[in-house]
PyMOL Python script that loads the backbone (N, CA, C, O; Angstrom):
from pymol import cmd

cmd.read_pdbstr("""\
ATOM      1  N   MET A   1     -84.006 -18.943 165.935  1.00  0.00           N
ATOM      2  CA  MET A   1     -84.987 -18.452 164.423  1.00  0.00           C
ATOM      3  C   MET A   1     -83.920 -17.535 163.437  1.00  0.00           C
ATOM      4  O   MET A   1     -83.020 -16.748 163.730  1.00  0.00           O
ATOM      5  N   ILE A   2     -84.198 -17.783 162.765  1.00  0.00           N
ATOM      6  CA  ILE A   2     -82.543 -17.170 161.488  1.00  0.00           C
ATOM      7  C   ILE A   2     -83.645 -15.895 160.967  1.00  0.00           C
ATOM      8  O   ILE A   2     -84.733 -16.421 160.734  1.00  0.00           O
ATOM      9  N   LEU A   3     -83.676 -14.721 160.772  1.00  0.00           N
ATOM     10  CA  LEU A   3     -84.489 -13.400 160.026  1.00  0.00           C
ATOM     11  C   LEU A   3     -83.226 -13.245 159.196  1.00  0.00           C
ATOM     12  O   LEU A   3     -82.120 -13.418 159.708  1.00  0.00           O
ATOM     13  N   ILE A   4     -83.391 -12.903 157.849  1.00  0.00           N
ATOM     14  CA  ILE A   4     -82.511 -12.223 157.017  1.00  0.00           C
ATOM     15  C   ILE A   4     -83.714 -11.094 156.158  1.00  0.00           C
ATOM     16  O   ILE A   4     -84.788 -11.285 155.588  1.00  0.00           O
ATOM     17  N   ILE A   5     -82.915  -9.954 156.419  1.00  0.00           N
ATOM     18  CA  ILE A   5     -83.711  -8.921 155.929  1.00  0.00           C
ATOM     19  C   ILE A   5     -82.621  -8.636 154.514  1.00  0.00           C
ATOM     20  O   ILE A   5     -81.398  -8.772 154.550  1.00  0.00           O
ATOM     21  N   SER A   6     -83.631  -8.112 153.018  1.00  0.00           N
ATOM     22  CA  SER A   6     -82.712  -8.286 152.014  1.00  0.00           C
ATOM     23  C   SER A   6     -83.684  -6.774 151.630  1.00  0.00           C
ATOM     24  O   SER A   6     -84.794  -6.335 151.929  1.00  0.00           O
ATOM     25  N   GLY A   7     -82.087  -6.184 150.501  1.00  0.00           N
ATOM     26  CA  GLY A   7     -83.032  -5.325 149.887  1.00  0.00           C
ATOM     27  C   GLY A   7     -82.105  -4.396 148.844  1.00  0.00           C
ATOM     28  O   GLY A   7     -80.899  -4.517 149.061  1.00  0.00           O
ATOM     29  N   MET A   8     -82.310  -3.871 148.211  1.00  0.00           N
ATOM     30  CA  MET A   8     -81.491  -2.320 147.434  1.00  0.00           C
ATOM     31  C   MET A   8     -80.647  -1.691 148.343  1.00  0.00           C
ATOM     32  O   MET A   8     -80.718  -1.678 149.572  1.00  0.00           O
ATOM     33  N   HIS A   9     -79.843  -1.174 147.601  1.00  0.00           N
ATOM     34  CA  HIS A   9     -78.885  -0.297 148.796  1.00  0.00           C
ATOM     35  C   HIS A   9     -80.374   1.181 148.646  1.00  0.00           C
ATOM     36  O   HIS A   9     -81.118   1.533 147.730  1.00  0.00           O
ATOM     37  N   ARG A  10     -80.187   1.591 149.960  1.00  0.00           N
ATOM     38  CA  ARG A  10     -80.640   2.659 150.167  1.00  0.00           C
ATOM     39  C   ARG A  10     -82.434   2.095 149.944  1.00  0.00           C
ATOM     40  O   ARG A  10     -82.889   2.399 148.842  1.00  0.00           O
ATOM     41  N   SER A  11     -83.196   1.498 150.685  1.00  0.00           N
ATOM     42  CA  SER A  11     -84.499   0.765 150.511  1.00  0.00           C
ATOM     43  C   SER A  11     -85.203   0.570 152.033  1.00  0.00           C
ATOM     44  O   SER A  11     -86.364   0.163 152.085  1.00  0.00           O
ATOM     45  N   GLY A  12     -84.640   0.800 152.968  1.00  0.00           N
ATOM     46  CA  GLY A  12     -85.159   0.852 154.032  1.00  0.00           C
ATOM     47  C   GLY A  12     -84.194  -0.106 154.859  1.00  0.00           C
ATOM     48  O   GLY A  12     -84.539  -0.158 156.039  1.00  0.00           O
ATOM     49  N   THR A  13     -83.306  -0.720 154.618  1.00  0.00           N
ATOM     50  CA  THR A  13     -83.039  -2.317 155.174  1.00  0.00           C
ATOM     51  C   THR A  13     -82.828  -1.895 156.524  1.00  0.00           C
ATOM     52  O   THR A  13     -83.023  -2.420 157.621  1.00  0.00           O
ATOM     53  N   SER A  14     -82.255  -0.513 156.031  1.00  0.00           N
ATOM     54  CA  SER A  14     -81.411  -0.139 157.756  1.00  0.00           C
ATOM     55  C   SER A  14     -82.603   0.175 158.784  1.00  0.00           C
ATOM     56  O   SER A  14     -82.361  -0.077 159.965  1.00  0.00           O
ATOM     57  N   LEU A  15     -83.768   0.657 158.488  1.00  0.00           N
ATOM     58  CA  LEU A  15     -84.762   1.363 159.076  1.00  0.00           C
ATOM     59  C   LEU A  15     -85.236   0.084 159.810  1.00  0.00           C
ATOM     60  O   LEU A  15     -85.128  -0.142 161.015  1.00  0.00           O
ATOM     61  N   LEU A  16     -85.811  -0.758 158.804  1.00  0.00           N
ATOM     62  CA  LEU A  16     -86.211  -2.526 159.498  1.00  0.00           C
ATOM     63  C   LEU A  16     -85.491  -3.122 160.044  1.00  0.00           C
ATOM     64  O   LEU A  16     -85.966  -3.945 160.826  1.00  0.00           O
ATOM     65  N   ALA A  17     -83.950  -3.024 159.923  1.00  0.00           N
ATOM     66  CA  ALA A  17     -82.491  -3.649 161.115  1.00  0.00           C
ATOM     67  C   ALA A  17     -83.488  -3.216 162.725  1.00  0.00           C
ATOM     68  O   ALA A  17     -84.056  -3.965 163.519  1.00  0.00           O
ATOM     69  N   ARG A  18     -83.352  -1.729 162.698  1.00  0.00           N
ATOM     70  CA  ARG A  18     -83.216  -0.929 163.763  1.00  0.00           C
ATOM     71  C   ARG A  18     -84.440  -1.193 164.886  1.00  0.00           C
ATOM     72  O   ARG A  18     -84.504  -1.309 166.110  1.00  0.00           O
ATOM     73  N   ALA A  19     -85.244  -1.215 163.906  1.00  0.00           N
ATOM     74  CA  ALA A  19     -86.874  -1.195 163.890  1.00  0.00           C
ATOM     75  C   ALA A  19     -86.938  -2.948 164.933  1.00  0.00           C
ATOM     76  O   ALA A  19     -87.271  -3.302 166.064  1.00  0.00           O
ATOM     77  N   LEU A  20     -86.486  -3.475 163.891  1.00  0.00           N
ATOM     78  CA  LEU A  20     -86.101  -4.812 164.593  1.00  0.00           C
ATOM     79  C   LEU A  20     -85.695  -5.166 165.829  1.00  0.00           C
ATOM     80  O   LEU A  20     -86.291  -5.804 166.697  1.00  0.00           O
ATOM     81  N   ASN A  21     -84.492  -4.630 165.819  1.00  0.00           N
ATOM     82  CA  ASN A  21     -83.268  -4.223 167.124  1.00  0.00           C
ATOM     83  C   ASN A  21     -84.141  -4.268 168.026  1.00  0.00           C
ATOM     84  O   ASN A  21     -84.382  -5.074 168.924  1.00  0.00           O
ATOM     85  N   GLN A  22     -84.929  -2.617 167.453  1.00  0.00           N
ATOM     86  CA  GLN A  22     -85.633  -1.871 169.069  1.00  0.00           C
ATOM     87  C   GLN A  22     -87.204  -3.381 169.732  1.00  0.00           C
ATOM     88  O   GLN A  22     -87.857  -3.690 170.728  1.00  0.00           O
ATOM     89  N   LEU A  23     -87.091  -3.590 168.966  1.00  0.00           N
ATOM     90  CA  LEU A  23     -88.421  -5.142 169.604  1.00  0.00           C
ATOM     91  C   LEU A  23     -87.355  -6.131 169.831  1.00  0.00           C
ATOM     92  O   LEU A  23     -87.875  -7.182 170.207  1.00  0.00           O
ATOM     93  N   GLY A  24     -86.543  -6.188 169.783  1.00  0.00           N
ATOM     94  CA  GLY A  24     -85.886  -7.537 170.659  1.00  0.00           C
ATOM     95  C   GLY A  24     -84.605  -8.105 169.860  1.00  0.00           C
ATOM     96  O   GLY A  24     -83.560  -8.412 170.435  1.00  0.00           O
ATOM     97  N   VAL A  25     -84.782  -8.199 168.616  1.00  0.00           N
ATOM     98  CA  VAL A  25     -84.319  -9.011 167.631  1.00  0.00           C
ATOM     99  C   VAL A  25     -82.618  -9.136 167.862  1.00  0.00           C
ATOM    100  O   VAL A  25     -82.090  -8.096 167.467  1.00  0.00           O
ATOM    101  N   TYR A  26     -81.773  -9.970 168.310  1.00  0.00           N
ATOM    102  CA  TYR A  26     -80.198  -9.710 168.070  1.00  0.00           C
ATOM    103  C   TYR A  26     -79.496  -9.795 167.240  1.00  0.00           C
ATOM    104  O   TYR A  26     -79.147 -10.966 167.089  1.00  0.00           O
ATOM    105  N   LEU A  27     -78.959  -8.974 166.402  1.00  0.00           N
ATOM    106  CA  LEU A  27     -78.742  -8.401 165.217  1.00  0.00           C
ATOM    107  C   LEU A  27     -77.235  -8.904 165.356  1.00  0.00           C
ATOM    108  O   LEU A  27     -77.008  -9.783 164.525  1.00  0.00           O
ATOM    109  N   GLY A  28     -76.285  -8.644 166.056  1.00  0.00           N
ATOM    110  CA  GLY A  28     -74.828  -9.186 166.536  1.00  0.00           C
ATOM    111  C   GLY A  28     -74.281  -8.680 167.192  1.00  0.00           C
ATOM    112  O   GLY A  28     -74.956  -7.792 167.713  1.00  0.00           O
ATOM    113  N   PRO A  29     -72.994  -8.730 167.643  1.00  0.00           N
ATOM    114  CA  PRO A  29     -72.557  -7.504 168.573  1.00  0.00           C
ATOM    115  C   PRO A  29     -71.949  -6.399 167.507  1.00  0.00           C
ATOM    116  O   PRO A  29     -71.488  -6.347 166.367  1.00  0.00           O
ATOM    117  N   GLN A  30     -72.362  -5.263 169.019  1.00  0.00           N
ATOM    118  CA  GLN A  30     -72.597  -3.637 168.448  1.00  0.00           C
ATOM    119  C   GLN A  30     -70.744  -3.906 166.904  1.00  0.00           C
ATOM    120  O   GLN A  30     -70.741  -3.774 165.680  1.00  0.00           O
ATOM    121  N   GLU A  31     -69.970  -4.160 167.558  1.00  0.00           N
ATOM    122  CA  GLU A  31     -68.490  -3.864 166.869  1.00  0.00           C
ATOM    123  C   GLU A  31     -68.753  -4.817 164.640  1.00  0.00           C
ATOM    124  O   GLU A  31     -68.506  -4.521 163.471  1.00  0.00           O
ATOM    125  N   LYS A  32     -69.259  -5.737 165.301  1.00  0.00           N
ATOM    126  CA  LYS A  32     -69.614  -6.362 163.945  1.00  0.00           C
ATOM    127  C   LYS A  32     -70.704  -6.065 162.888  1.00  0.00           C
ATOM    128  O   LYS A  32     -71.038  -6.792 161.952  1.00  0.00           O
ATOM    129  N   LEU A  33     -71.169  -4.899 163.213  1.00  0.00           N
ATOM    130  CA  LEU A  33     -72.411  -4.295 162.808  1.00  0.00           C
ATOM    131  C   LEU A  33     -71.523  -2.836 161.867  1.00  0.00           C
ATOM    132  O   LEU A  33     -70.396  -2.397 162.097  1.00  0.00           O
ATOM    133  N   ILE A  34     -72.294  -2.479 161.049  1.00  0.00           N
ATOM    134  CA  ILE A  34     -71.466  -1.374 160.292  1.00  0.00           C
ATOM    135  C   ILE A  34     -71.824   0.045 160.950  1.00  0.00           C
ATOM    136  O   ILE A  34     -72.800   0.565 161.491  1.00  0.00           O
ATOM    137  N   PRO A  35     -70.673   0.347 160.654  1.00  0.00           N
ATOM    138  CA  PRO A  35     -70.705   1.717 161.819  1.00  0.00           C
ATOM    139  C   PRO A  35     -71.758   3.091 160.749  1.00  0.00           C
ATOM    140  O   PRO A  35     -71.787   3.165 159.521  1.00  0.00           O
ATOM    141  N   ALA A  36     -72.341   3.812 161.550  1.00  0.00           N
ATOM    142  CA  ALA A  36     -72.782   5.188 161.484  1.00  0.00           C
ATOM    143  C   ALA A  36     -71.550   6.316 160.221  1.00  0.00           C
ATOM    144  O   ALA A  36     -70.405   6.742 160.366  1.00  0.00           O
ATOM    145  N   ALA A  37     -72.416   6.402 159.250  1.00  0.00           N
ATOM    146  CA  ALA A  37     -71.439   7.762 158.672  1.00  0.00           C
ATOM    147  C   ALA A  37     -71.904   8.825 157.854  1.00  0.00           C
ATOM    148  O   ALA A  37     -72.964   8.283 157.542  1.00  0.00           O
ATOM    149  N   GLU A  38     -71.920   9.331 157.580  1.00  0.00           N
ATOM    150  CA  GLU A  38     -72.179  10.770 156.430  1.00  0.00           C
ATOM    151  C   GLU A  38     -73.833  10.564 156.433  1.00  0.00           C
ATOM    152  O   GLU A  38     -74.811  11.166 156.878  1.00  0.00           O
ATOM    153  N   ASP A  39     -73.592   9.487 155.755  1.00  0.00           N
ATOM    154  CA  ASP A  39     -75.336   9.782 154.772  1.00  0.00           C
ATOM    155  C   ASP A  39     -76.207   9.449 155.453  1.00  0.00           C
ATOM    156  O   ASP A  39     -77.379   9.770 155.256  1.00  0.00           O
ATOM    157  N   ASN A  40     -75.570   8.328 156.929  1.00  0.00           N
ATOM    158  CA  ASN A  40     -76.534   7.350 157.530  1.00  0.00           C
ATOM    159  C   ASN A  40     -76.114   7.906 159.071  1.00  0.00           C
ATOM    160  O   ASN A  40     -75.704   6.998 159.793  1.00  0.00           O
ATOM    161  N   PRO A  41     -76.142   9.047 159.602  1.00  0.00           N
ATOM    162  CA  PRO A  41     -75.675   9.188 160.924  1.00  0.00           C
ATOM    163  C   PRO A  41     -76.050   8.536 162.525  1.00  0.00           C
ATOM    164  O   PRO A  41     -75.532   8.609 163.639  1.00  0.00           O
ATOM    165  N   GLU A  42     -77.368   7.805 161.868  1.00  0.00           N
ATOM    166  CA  GLU A  42     -77.780   7.225 163.094  1.00  0.00           C
ATOM    167  C   GLU A  42     -77.077   5.553 162.835  1.00  0.00           C
ATOM    168  O   GLU A  42     -77.377   4.945 163.862  1.00  0.00           O
ATOM    169  N   GLY A  43     -76.727   5.130 162.422  1.00  0.00           N
ATOM    170  CA  GLY A  43     -76.078   3.672 161.971  1.00  0.00           C
ATOM    171  C   GLY A  43     -76.579   2.908 161.224  1.00  0.00           C
ATOM    172  O   GLY A  43     -77.680   3.458 161.198  1.00  0.00           O
ATOM    173  N   PHE A  44     -76.692   2.065 160.569  1.00  0.00           N
ATOM    174  CA  PHE A  44     -77.106   0.687 159.178  1.00  0.00           C
ATOM    175  C   PHE A  44     -77.554   0.158 160.023  1.00  0.00           C
ATOM    176  O   PHE A  44     -78.777   0.240 159.915  1.00  0.00           O
ATOM    177  N   TRP A  45     -77.228  -0.471 161.009  1.00  0.00           N
ATOM    178  CA  TRP A  45     -77.613  -1.326 161.834  1.00  0.00           C
ATOM    179  C   TRP A  45     -77.370  -2.839 161.138  1.00  0.00           C
ATOM    180  O   TRP A  45     -77.991  -3.887 161.314  1.00  0.00           O
ATOM    181  N   GLU A  46     -76.473  -2.600 160.467  1.00  0.00           N
ATOM    182  CA  GLU A  46     -76.598  -3.763 159.226  1.00  0.00           C
ATOM    183  C   GLU A  46     -75.338  -5.300 159.722  1.00  0.00           C
ATOM    184  O   GLU A  46     -74.530  -5.007 160.602  1.00  0.00           O
ATOM    185  N   HIS A  47     -75.294  -6.130 159.400  1.00  0.00           N
ATOM    186  CA  HIS A  47     -74.166  -7.136 159.999  1.00  0.00           C
ATOM    187  C   HIS A  47     -72.958  -6.653 158.737  1.00  0.00           C
ATOM    188  O   HIS A  47     -73.417  -6.457 157.612  1.00  0.00           O
ATOM    189  N   ILE A  48     -71.406  -6.467 158.955  1.00  0.00           N
ATOM    190  CA  ILE A  48     -70.552  -6.354 158.186  1.00  0.00           C
ATOM    191  C   ILE A  48     -70.004  -7.505 157.396  1.00  0.00           C
ATOM    192  O   ILE A  48     -69.613  -7.499 156.229  1.00  0.00           O
ATOM    193  N   GLY A  49     -70.064  -8.782 158.503  1.00  0.00           N
ATOM    194  CA  GLY A  49     -70.220 -10.592 157.048  1.00  0.00           C
ATOM    195  C   GLY A  49     -71.375 -10.493 156.400  1.00  0.00           C
ATOM    196  O   GLY A  49     -71.021 -10.924 155.302  1.00  0.00           O
ATOM    197  N   PHE A  50     -72.846 -10.157 156.254  1.00  0.00           N
ATOM    198  CA  PHE A  50     -73.397 -10.150 155.855  1.00  0.00           C
ATOM    199  C   PHE A  50     -72.903  -8.976 154.039  1.00  0.00           C
ATOM    200  O   PHE A  50     -72.953  -9.232 152.836  1.00  0.00           O
ATOM    201  N   LEU A  51     -72.549  -7.940 154.733  1.00  0.00           N
ATOM    202  CA  LEU A  51     -72.870  -6.698 153.920  1.00  0.00           C
ATOM    203  C   LEU A  51     -71.126  -7.330 152.915  1.00  0.00           C
ATOM    204  O   LEU A  51     -70.838  -6.605 151.963  1.00  0.00           O
ATOM    205  N   LYS A  52     -70.254  -8.421 153.147  1.00  0.00           N
ATOM    206  CA  LYS A  52     -69.013  -8.743 152.939  1.00  0.00           C
ATOM    207  C   LYS A  52     -69.522 -10.251 152.175  1.00  0.00           C
ATOM    208  O   LYS A  52     -68.561 -10.807 151.644  1.00  0.00           O
ATOM    209  N   ILE A  53     -70.722 -10.943 152.035  1.00  0.00           N
ATOM    210  CA  ILE A  53     -71.050 -12.199 151.722  1.00  0.00           C
ATOM    211  C   ILE A  53     -71.900 -11.073 149.877  1.00  0.00           C
ATOM    212  O   ILE A  53     -71.394 -11.401 148.804  1.00  0.00           O
ATOM    213  N   ASN A  54     -72.520 -10.462 149.858  1.00  0.00           N
ATOM    214  CA  ASN A  54     -73.714 -10.081 149.200  1.00  0.00           C
ATOM    215  C   ASN A  54     -72.098  -8.807 148.627  1.00  0.00           C
ATOM    216  O   ASN A  54     -72.574  -8.794 147.492  1.00  0.00           O
ATOM    217  N   GLU A  55     -71.646  -8.484 148.577  1.00  0.00           N
ATOM    218  CA  GLU A  55     -70.541  -7.804 147.985  1.00  0.00           C
ATOM    219  C   GLU A  55     -70.041  -8.734 147.095  1.00  0.00           C
ATOM    220  O   GLU A  55     -70.360  -8.653 145.909  1.00  0.00           O
ATOM    221  N   GLU A  56     -68.984  -9.985 147.659  1.00  0.00           N
ATOM    222  CA  GLU A  56     -68.519 -10.971 147.075  1.00  0.00           C
ATOM    223  C   GLU A  56     -69.632 -12.035 146.267  1.00  0.00           C
ATOM    224  O   GLU A  56     -69.162 -12.821 145.444  1.00  0.00           O
ATOM    225  N   LEU A  57     -70.735 -12.029 146.465  1.00  0.00           N
ATOM    226  CA  LEU A  57     -71.615 -12.531 145.433  1.00  0.00           C
ATOM    227  C   LEU A  57     -71.761 -11.635 144.438  1.00  0.00           C
ATOM    228  O   LEU A  57     -71.760 -12.075 143.288  1.00  0.00           O
ATOM    229  N   LEU A  58     -71.916 -10.204 144.661  1.00  0.00           N
ATOM    230  CA  LEU A  58     -72.099  -9.657 143.020  1.00  0.00           C
ATOM    231  C   LEU A  58     -70.505  -9.464 142.773  1.00  0.00           C
ATOM    232  O   LEU A  58     -70.305  -9.396 141.560  1.00  0.00           O
ATOM    233  N   TYR A  59     -69.720  -9.391 143.264  1.00  0.00           N
ATOM    234  CA  TYR A  59     -68.167 -10.045 142.282  1.00  0.00           C
ATOM    235  C   TYR A  59     -68.104 -10.895 141.654  1.00  0.00           C
ATOM    236  O   TYR A  59     -67.311 -10.917 140.712  1.00  0.00           O
ATOM    237  N   ASN A  60     -68.591 -11.507 141.824  1.00  0.00           N
ATOM    238  CA  ASN A  60     -68.482 -12.968 141.504  1.00  0.00           C
ATOM    239  C   ASN A  60     -69.176 -13.151 139.916  1.00  0.00           C
ATOM    240  O   ASN A  60     -68.679 -13.801 138.997  1.00  0.00           O
ATOM    241  N   PHE A  61     -70.120 -12.587 139.894  1.00  0.00           N
ATOM    242  CA  PHE A  61     -71.355 -12.253 138.970  1.00  0.00           C
ATOM    243  C   PHE A  61     -71.715 -11.591 138.369  1.00  0.00           C
ATOM    244  O   PHE A  61     -72.810 -11.312 137.880  1.00  0.00           O
ATOM    245  N   CYS A  62     -69.608 -10.834 138.309  1.00  0.00           N
ATOM    246  CA  CYS A  62     -69.700  -9.046 137.983  1.00  0.00           C
ATOM    247  C   CYS A  62     -70.734  -7.651 137.831  1.00  0.00           C
ATOM    248  O   CYS A  62     -70.946  -6.864 136.908  1.00  0.00           O
ATOM    249  N   LEU A  63     -71.241  -7.783 139.202  1.00  0.00           N
ATOM    250  CA  LEU A  63     -72.100  -6.834 139.096  1.00  0.00           C
ATOM    251  C   LEU A  63     -72.019  -6.188 140.212  1.00  0.00           C
ATOM    252  O   LEU A  63     -71.469  -6.623 141.224  1.00  0.00           O
ATOM    253  N   LEU A  64     -72.617  -4.994 140.087  1.00  0.00           N
ATOM    254  CA  LEU A  64     -72.563  -4.191 141.149  1.00  0.00           C
ATOM    255  C   LEU A  64     -73.362  -3.186 141.425  1.00  0.00           C
ATOM    256  O   LEU A  64     -73.731  -2.383 140.568  1.00  0.00           O
ATOM    257  N   TYR A  65     -73.781  -3.128 142.932  1.00  0.00           N
ATOM    258  CA  TYR A  65     -74.831  -2.711 143.114  1.00  0.00           C
ATOM    259  C   TYR A  65     -75.432  -1.782 142.851  1.00  0.00           C
ATOM    260  O   TYR A  65     -76.642  -1.928 143.022  1.00  0.00           O
ATOM    261  N   THR A  66     -74.878  -0.083 142.208  1.00  0.00           N
ATOM    262  CA  THR A  66     -74.822   0.990 142.167  1.00  0.00           C
ATOM    263  C   THR A  66     -75.285   0.243 140.177  1.00  0.00           C
ATOM    264  O   THR A  66     -75.432   0.883 139.136  1.00  0.00           O
ATOM    265  N   SER A  67     -75.349  -0.819 140.355  1.00  0.00           N
ATOM    266  CA  SER A  67     -75.949  -1.084 138.940  1.00  0.00           C
ATOM    267  C   SER A  67     -76.472  -2.135 138.549  1.00  0.00           C
ATOM    268  O   SER A  67     -75.705  -2.971 139.026  1.00  0.00           O
ATOM    269  N   PRO A  68     -77.239  -2.681 138.016  1.00  0.00           N
ATOM    270  CA  PRO A  68     -78.574  -3.702 137.565  1.00  0.00           C
ATOM    271  C   PRO A  68     -77.818  -4.380 136.316  1.00  0.00           C
ATOM    272  O   PRO A  68     -78.101  -5.548 136.049  1.00  0.00           O
ATOM    273  N   SER A  69     -76.769  -3.621 135.461  1.00  0.00           N
ATOM    274  CA  SER A  69     -75.762  -4.427 134.094  1.00  0.00           C
ATOM    275  C   SER A  69     -74.886  -5.106 134.908  1.00  0.00           C
ATOM    276  O   SER A  69     -74.692  -5.321 136.104  1.00  0.00           O
ATOM    277  N   PRO A  70     -74.516  -5.315 134.036  1.00  0.00           N
ATOM    278  CA  PRO A  70     -73.090  -6.325 134.561  1.00  0.00           C
ATOM    279  C   PRO A  70     -71.450  -5.408 134.240  1.00  0.00           C
ATOM    280  O   PRO A  70     -71.478  -4.669 133.256  1.00  0.00           O
ATOM    281  N   ARG A  71     -70.481  -5.452 134.817  1.00  0.00           N
ATOM    282  CA  ARG A  71     -69.842  -4.410 135.185  1.00  0.00           C
ATOM    283  C   ARG A  71     -69.203  -5.022 133.641  1.00  0.00           C
ATOM    284  O   ARG A  71     -69.497  -6.176 133.328  1.00  0.00           O
ATOM    285  N   ASP A  72     -68.432  -4.289 132.831  1.00  0.00           N
ATOM    286  CA  ASP A  72     -66.953  -4.530 131.948  1.00  0.00           C
ATOM    287  C   ASP A  72     -65.550  -4.550 132.320  1.00  0.00           C
ATOM    288  O   ASP A  72     -64.758  -3.620 132.473  1.00  0.00           O
ATOM    289  N   LEU A  73     -65.391  -5.958 132.447  1.00  0.00           N
ATOM    290  CA  LEU A  73     -63.914  -6.581 132.687  1.00  0.00           C
ATOM    291  C   LEU A  73     -63.847  -5.833 131.492  1.00  0.00           C
ATOM    292  O   LEU A  73     -63.087  -4.904 131.766  1.00  0.00           O
ATOM    293  N   SER A  74     -64.125  -5.745 130.609  1.00  0.00           N
ATOM    294  CA  SER A  74     -62.605  -5.412 129.466  1.00  0.00           C
ATOM    295  C   SER A  74     -61.588  -4.194 130.113  1.00  0.00           C
ATOM    296  O   SER A  74     -60.361  -4.175 130.015  1.00  0.00           O
ATOM    297  N   THR A  75     -62.653  -2.944 130.963  1.00  0.00           N
ATOM    298  CA  THR A  75     -61.507  -1.868 131.590  1.00  0.00           C
ATOM    299  C   THR A  75     -60.585  -2.619 132.379  1.00  0.00           C
ATOM    300  O   THR A  75     -59.651  -2.051 132.945  1.00  0.00           O
TER     301      THR A  75
END
""", "prot")
cmd.dss("prot")
cmd.show_as("cartoon", "prot")
cmd.util.cbc("prot")
cmd.orient("prot")
């Protein structure tokens, strides 16, 4: 089975990923998970590979995760 967790920035995806992990869902090897940071000291529990795919998709559509509007390519 494949499970995909999707959501906006700071919408609870880390919480859901961790809860599922605690219930036995394998998220991938520890070294492939986004490490803890100052704004999320318990860790993100999200796979780095999927983050990179998301960033590439946003970039290709001239979007940023911090803004619903396309980014200005003239600058």
